[in-house]
C-alpha positions as CSV (number, residue, x, y, z in Angstrom):
1,M,-248.8,23.9,-45.8
2,N,-245.9,22.9,-43.6
3,R,-246.7,23.6,-40.1
4,I,-245.1,22.7,-36.8
5,F,-247.5,23.6,-34.1
6,F,-246.2,22.6,-30.6
7,L,-247.5,24.0,-27.4
8,I,-247.6,21.8,-24.3
9,S,-247.7,22.9,-20.7
10,I,-245.2,20.7,-19.0
11,V,-242.5,22.5,-17.1
12,F,-239.5,20.9,-15.4
13,T,-236.4,22.4,-13.7
14,C,-232.9,21.4,-14.8
15,G,-229.4,22.2,-13.8
16,I,-227.1,23.9,-16.3
17,Q,-223.4,24.6,-16.5
18,A,-223.3,28.4,-17.1
19,Q,-221.3,29.6,-20.0
20,V,-221.9,31.9,-23.0
21,T,-222.0,30.4,-26.4
22,T,-222.9,31.1,-30.1
23,I,-224.9,28.5,-31.9
24,P,-225.2,28.3,-35.7
25,F,-228.6,27.6,-37.1
26,E,-230.3,26.8,-40.4
27,E,-233.5,28.5,-41.3
28,D,-236.0,26.4,-43.3
29,G,-239.3,28.1,-42.3
30,L,-238.2,27.3,-38.7
31,V,-234.9,27.5,-36.9
32,F,-232.9,24.3,-36.8
33,I,-229.9,23.7,-34.5
34,K,-227.5,20.8,-33.8
35,V,-227.9,19.2,-30.4
36,Q,-226.1,16.4,-28.6
37,V,-228.0,14.1,-26.2
38,N,-226.2,12.2,-23.4
39,E,-222.9,13.0,-25.0
40,H,-223.5,10.6,-28.0
41,D,-221.3,11.4,-30.9
42,E,-224.2,11.9,-33.2
43,Y,-225.5,15.5,-33.5
44,L,-229.3,15.6,-33.8
45,D,-231.5,18.1,-35.8
46,F,-233.6,20.0,-33.3
47,V,-236.1,22.9,-33.9
48,F,-235.4,25.8,-31.6
49,D,-238.9,26.8,-30.6
50,T,-240.2,29.5,-28.2
51,G,-243.4,27.5,-28.0
52,A,-241.7,24.4,-26.6
53,S,-242.2,24.4,-22.8
54,T,-240.0,21.4,-22.4
55,G,-237.5,19.4,-24.5
56,V,-238.8,16.8,-27.0
57,L,-237.0,13.9,-28.5
58,D,-238.3,11.7,-31.4
59,S,-239.3,8.3,-29.9
60,T,-237.5,6.4,-32.7
61,V,-234.2,8.4,-32.0
62,A,-234.7,7.7,-28.3
63,E,-234.9,4.0,-29.0
64,S,-231.7,4.1,-31.1
65,L,-229.9,5.9,-28.2
66,N,-231.3,3.5,-25.6
67,I,-233.2,6.4,-23.9
68,K,-236.3,5.1,-22.1
69,S,-239.2,6.8,-20.5
70,N,-239.4,6.6,-16.7
71,Y,-242.2,9.0,-16.0
72,S,-245.6,9.9,-17.6
73,Q,-247.8,13.0,-17.4
74,N,-251.0,14.2,-19.0
75,A,-250.6,17.5,-20.7
76,Q,-252.3,19.9,-23.1
77,G,-251.0,20.2,-26.6
78,A,-252.1,22.5,-29.4
79,N,-254.9,20.2,-30.4
80,G,-255.8,18.5,-27.1
81,S,-254.8,16.5,-24.1
82,Q,-252.5,13.5,-24.2
83,T,-250.4,11.4,-22.0
84,Y,-246.7,12.1,-22.6
85,H,-243.9,9.7,-21.8
86,I,-240.8,11.4,-20.4
87,A,-237.2,10.5,-19.9
88,T,-235.9,12.3,-16.9
89,N,-232.3,13.2,-15.9
90,Q,-230.9,13.5,-19.5
91,S,-227.9,15.5,-20.6
92,I,-228.3,18.0,-23.5
93,K,-225.5,20.0,-25.1
94,V,-226.4,23.1,-27.2
95,G,-223.4,24.8,-28.6
96,G,-221.0,25.2,-25.6
97,V,-223.8,24.9,-23.1
98,K,-224.6,21.7,-21.3
99,L,-228.0,21.1,-19.6
100,S,-227.8,18.4,-17.0
101,N,-230.7,16.7,-15.4
102,A,-232.9,17.7,-18.3
103,N,-236.2,16.0,-19.2
104,L,-237.2,14.9,-22.6
105,V,-240.7,14.1,-23.8
106,L,-240.6,11.1,-26.2
107,V,-242.9,11.7,-29.1
108,D,-243.1,10.3,-32.6
109,L,-242.1,13.3,-34.8
110,Q,-242.3,11.4,-38.1
111,K,-245.4,13.2,-39.3
112,L,-243.9,16.6,-38.5
113,S,-240.8,15.6,-40.5
114,Q,-242.9,14.6,-43.4
115,R,-244.8,17.9,-43.5
116,S,-241.5,19.9,-43.0
117,G,-239.7,17.9,-45.7
118,R,-236.6,17.6,-43.5
119,K,-235.7,15.5,-40.5
120,I,-236.9,16.7,-37.1
121,Q,-235.3,14.7,-34.3
122,G,-236.2,16.9,-31.4
123,I,-237.5,20.3,-30.2
124,I,-236.0,22.6,-27.6
125,G,-236.9,26.1,-26.3
126,Y,-237.8,27.0,-22.7
127,D,-235.0,24.9,-21.1
128,V,-232.5,27.3,-22.7
129,L,-234.5,30.5,-22.8
130,K,-235.3,30.6,-19.1
131,K,-231.6,30.5,-18.3
132,Y,-230.1,33.0,-20.8
133,Q,-230.8,36.2,-22.6
134,T,-231.1,34.7,-26.1
135,S,-230.1,36.7,-29.3
136,F,-231.2,35.7,-32.8
137,N,-229.3,37.1,-35.8
138,F,-231.0,36.0,-39.1
139,Q,-228.3,37.4,-41.4
140,E,-225.5,35.6,-39.7
141,K,-227.7,32.6,-38.8
142,T,-226.6,32.5,-35.2
143,I,-228.1,32.2,-31.8
144,T,-226.0,33.8,-29.0
145,L,-226.6,33.1,-25.3
146,Y,-225.7,35.7,-22.7
147,E,-225.7,35.4,-18.9
148,N,-228.9,36.9,-17.5
149,D,-227.1,39.4,-15.2
150,N,-224.8,40.7,-17.9
151,P,-225.9,43.8,-20.0
152,I,-225.8,43.2,-23.8
153,S,-224.3,46.0,-25.9
154,G,-226.2,47.5,-28.8
155,L,-229.7,47.0,-27.5
156,D,-230.4,50.7,-28.1
157,A,-230.8,49.8,-31.8
158,Y,-233.8,47.5,-30.8
159,T,-237.3,48.3,-29.8
160,K,-238.0,47.2,-26.3
161,I,-241.4,45.5,-25.8
162,P,-243.0,44.1,-22.6
163,M,-243.3,40.3,-22.4
164,K,-246.1,38.7,-20.5
165,F,-246.4,35.2,-18.9
166,D,-249.8,34.0,-18.0
167,R,-249.7,30.5,-16.4
168,T,-247.5,29.3,-19.2
169,P,-243.8,29.4,-19.9
170,I,-244.6,30.6,-23.4
171,P,-244.2,34.4,-23.7
172,Q,-247.1,36.6,-24.9
173,M,-247.3,39.8,-26.8
174,E,-250.1,42.3,-27.4
175,L,-250.9,43.0,-31.1
176,T,-253.3,45.4,-32.7
177,F,-255.0,44.2,-35.9
178,T,-257.4,45.6,-38.5
179,L,-259.9,43.3,-40.1
180,R,-261.2,43.5,-43.6
181,D,-264.3,45.3,-42.5
182,G,-262.1,48.1,-41.2
183,S,-262.6,47.5,-37.5
184,T,-259.5,47.5,-35.3
185,Q,-259.0,45.3,-32.3
186,K,-256.3,44.3,-29.8
187,G,-255.4,40.9,-28.5
188,N,-252.9,38.8,-26.5
189,F,-250.9,36.3,-28.6
190,L,-248.6,33.5,-27.7
191,F,-245.1,34.1,-29.2
192,D,-244.5,30.7,-30.9
193,S,-241.5,30.5,-33.3
194,G,-242.3,26.8,-33.9
195,A,-245.6,27.6,-35.6
196,N,-244.9,27.9,-39.2
197,M,-247.5,30.5,-40.1
198,S,-248.1,34.2,-39.5
199,L,-251.0,34.6,-37.1
200,L,-253.6,32.2,-35.8
201,F,-256.8,33.2,-34.0
202,N,-258.1,30.8,-31.3
203,T,-261.5,29.2,-31.7
204,P,-263.3,31.1,-28.8
205,Y,-262.1,34.5,-30.1
206,A,-262.9,33.7,-33.7
207,L,-266.5,32.6,-32.8
208,K,-267.1,35.5,-30.5
209,H,-266.1,38.0,-33.1
210,D,-267.4,36.2,-36.2
211,L,-263.9,36.3,-37.8
212,K,-264.8,34.0,-40.7
213,N,-267.2,36.6,-42.1
214,R,-264.8,39.5,-41.5
215,T,-261.6,38.3,-43.1
216,G,-262.4,38.4,-46.8
217,K,-262.4,35.4,-48.9
218,T,-261.6,32.2,-47.0
219,I,-260.5,28.6,-47.7
220,K,-260.2,25.4,-45.6
221,G,-256.8,24.1,-44.6
222,K,-255.3,21.3,-42.6
223,A,-252.7,21.4,-39.8
224,R,-250.6,18.6,-38.3
225,G,-249.9,18.7,-34.6
226,L,-247.9,16.2,-32.6
227,N,-250.7,13.7,-32.2
228,K,-253.5,14.6,-34.7
229,S,-254.5,16.7,-37.7
230,T,-257.1,19.5,-37.4
231,T,-258.8,21.7,-39.9
232,Y,-258.9,25.5,-39.9
233,T,-260.0,28.4,-42.0
234,K,-257.5,30.6,-43.8
235,G,-258.3,34.3,-44.5
236,T,-256.6,37.6,-44.4
237,V,-256.4,40.8,-42.3
238,E,-255.8,44.2,-43.5
239,K,-253.1,45.2,-41.0
240,I,-251.2,44.0,-38.0
241,S,-249.4,46.5,-35.6
242,L,-246.8,45.1,-33.3
243,Y,-245.9,48.2,-31.3
244,D,-244.1,50.5,-33.8
245,F,-244.0,47.9,-36.5
246,E,-246.7,47.3,-39.1
247,F,-247.5,44.7,-41.7
248,T,-250.3,44.9,-44.3
249,D,-252.2,42.3,-46.3
250,I,-251.4,39.3,-44.1
251,P,-252.7,35.7,-44.4
252,I,-254.2,34.4,-41.1
253,D,-255.5,31.1,-39.8
254,I,-258.7,30.7,-37.8
255,S,-258.8,27.7,-35.5
256,E,-261.7,25.3,-35.5
257,G,-260.2,23.2,-32.6
258,K,-262.3,22.3,-29.7
259,E,-259.6,21.3,-27.3
260,G,-256.0,22.2,-26.5
261,V,-254.2,25.6,-26.6
262,S,-255.9,26.8,-29.8
263,A,-259.3,26.3,-28.1
264,S,-258.3,28.4,-25.1
265,S,-260.1,31.6,-24.3
266,R,-257.1,32.9,-22.3
267,Y,-255.4,34.0,-25.5
268,T,-256.5,35.6,-28.7
269,G,-254.2,33.3,-30.6
270,I,-250.7,32.6,-31.7
271,L,-248.0,34.7,-33.4
272,G,-245.9,32.4,-35.6
273,A,-242.6,32.2,-37.4
274,K,-243.6,33.9,-40.6
275,I,-243.8,37.2,-38.7
276,I,-241.3,36.4,-35.8
277,N,-238.5,35.5,-38.2
278,R,-238.7,39.0,-39.8
279,F,-236.9,40.4,-36.8
280,D,-233.5,40.0,-35.2
281,M,-234.3,39.7,-31.6
282,V,-233.1,39.3,-28.0
283,L,-235.5,37.4,-25.7
284,D,-235.0,38.3,-22.0
285,Y,-237.3,36.0,-20.0
286,K,-235.9,37.0,-16.6
287,N,-236.8,40.7,-17.1
288,E,-239.8,39.8,-19.3
289,L,-238.7,41.8,-22.3
290,F,-238.6,41.4,-26.1
291,Y,-236.0,43.4,-28.0
292,L,-236.9,43.5,-31.8
293,K,-235.1,44.9,-34.8
294,P,-236.3,44.4,-38.4
295,N,-234.0,42.2,-40.5
296,T,-233.7,41.9,-44.3
297,K,-236.9,39.9,-44.6
298,F,-239.1,42.5,-42.9
299,T,-240.5,44.1,-46.0
300,E,-240.9,40.8,-48.0
301,P,-244.5,40.2,-49.1
302,F,-246.4,37.4,-47.4
303,E,-247.0,34.2,-49.3
304,F,-250.6,33.3,-50.0
305,P,-252.0,29.9,-51.1
306,T,-252.1,29.7,-54.9
307,S,-252.6,26.0,-55.7
308,G,-254.8,24.6,-52.9
309,I,-252.5,21.6,-52.5
310,G,-250.7,20.7,-49.3
311,L,-247.6,18.5,-49.6
312,E,-245.6,16.0,-47.4
313,K,-242.6,13.9,-48.1
314,V,-243.0,10.3,-47.1
315,E,-239.9,8.2,-47.5
316,D,-238.8,9.1,-51.0
317,K,-242.2,10.2,-52.3
318,I,-243.9,13.6,-52.5
319,L,-247.5,13.1,-51.6
320,V,-250.6,15.3,-51.5
321,S,-251.5,15.9,-47.8
322,Y,-254.7,17.7,-48.5
323,V,-256.5,19.6,-51.4
324,V,-258.8,22.6,-51.0
325,E,-262.1,21.6,-52.5
326,E,-262.6,25.0,-54.1
327,S,-259.3,24.8,-56.0
328,E,-258.8,24.1,-59.7
329,A,-256.5,21.2,-58.6
330,Y,-259.4,19.5,-56.9
331,Q,-261.7,20.1,-59.8
332,K,-259.2,18.4,-62.1
333,G,-258.9,15.3,-60.0
334,I,-256.0,15.7,-57.6
335,R,-256.8,14.2,-54.2
336,E,-255.3,13.6,-50.8
337,G,-252.9,10.7,-50.9
338,D,-251.9,11.1,-54.6
339,E,-248.2,10.9,-55.4
340,L,-246.7,13.9,-57.3
341,I,-244.4,12.7,-60.0
342,K,-243.4,15.8,-62.0
343,I,-244.2,19.5,-62.1
344,D,-243.1,21.7,-65.1
345,G,-240.4,19.1,-65.8
346,Y,-239.1,18.9,-62.2
347,D,-239.1,15.4,-60.9
348,G,-236.8,15.7,-57.9
349,K,-237.7,14.8,-54.3
350,E,-236.9,18.1,-52.5
351,L,-240.2,19.3,-50.9
352,N,-239.1,22.9,-50.9
353,E,-238.6,22.8,-54.7
354,W,-242.1,21.5,-55.2
355,E,-243.5,24.2,-53.0
356,K,-241.7,26.9,-54.9
357,H,-243.2,25.6,-58.1
358,L,-246.7,25.9,-56.5
359,K,-246.2,29.4,-55.2
360,Q,-245.9,31.2,-58.6
361,D,-248.9,33.5,-58.8
362,Q,-250.6,33.7,-62.3
363,K,-248.5,30.9,-63.7
364,E,-250.0,28.0,-65.7
365,T,-248.4,24.8,-64.3
366,T,-248.4,21.2,-65.5
367,I,-248.5,18.5,-62.8
368,Q,-248.2,14.8,-63.3
369,V,-249.6,12.7,-60.4
370,K,-250.2,9.0,-59.7
371,N,-253.5,8.5,-57.8
372,T,-254.0,6.0,-55.0
373,K,-255.3,3.4,-57.6
374,G,-252.0,3.7,-59.6
375,K,-253.4,5.7,-62.5
376,V,-251.1,8.5,-63.8
377,L,-252.8,11.8,-64.5
378,Q,-251.5,15.0,-66.1
379,V,-253.3,18.2,-65.3
380,V,-252.7,21.8,-66.1
381,I,-253.8,24.4,-63.5
382,L,-253.5,28.2,-63.2
383,L,-251.8,29.2,-60.0
384,K,-253.5,32.2,-58.5
385,R,-254.0,33.8,-55.1
386,M,-256.9,32.1,-53.4
387,I,-257.6,34.5,-50.5
């Protein structure tokens, strides 16, 4: 499971040269944009993330650009507290907008890149969102920034939903959900487009409401944050209602974290990209409003785990990042750290292609792997929905 899970509570102010701009993006589970730092010629690949309370730059990239930390601060991440090293007074250009006196947290993003299968050189969100009304169009693959005081035409086609902030720059939204036992509950969820999943329930809420025993069949999974990996339980809920919008038969994650945002009792959990990206939207932080309109992905069925194998791309190798012990793949000898060589004749190195091969429900699949001792194995497994 590719998952970028970034929530830290560092907030800085920065100056910005005000102008409206349209920014093209690529969608690869998450939203990727091109960013210039300190007017260097090289454009960098950043994730645009509503869960990023401050800008982030990969530490290796920072070194290559001669950007050095001159400040440190302890902050809460998704999986716990850590000291972050910060380069203050940096210049960031996003489309036609230039953020001056910006601050960048310098973090090693290599593991996130490996799990994503593509280069992640930085993360940006709140620094832009707090200054502009921000519109996302997933058909045209564009982000458009509007001045906060200017009305945007066409908003009558969207559903207006209240936005809440509670001691965090990450917006929150109320959702209603129906569990597999038929009970319906409400909760307050962080709106995090950088979390590559549908819905996560925080540990305190999950324990209080015994979610593991109320979400149907479950399996264990593993998520990678900025500084560590954590385990979680994956199950399903019957229905999610987001004001006038409903989704049925949805995979969910149940946190087991004991520190960080996912262990907070202030929130029910996190709403992630696999639901957020089904809407074209305008985010108006100044007036605390979401505007949502279903896009072409709205009615697509959700993806469920079918192989029990997690993948990552390390240099030019496709490796197994974890294996669910209840899976047929585990029973036939596939283990964490194994190198995947071929699947149904495909031997390329595109992580997305490997994942597509492993998502074909009710398909018998042949996988060739090299284990950590160098022995090559060939196994045949039946892909099938596991939860």
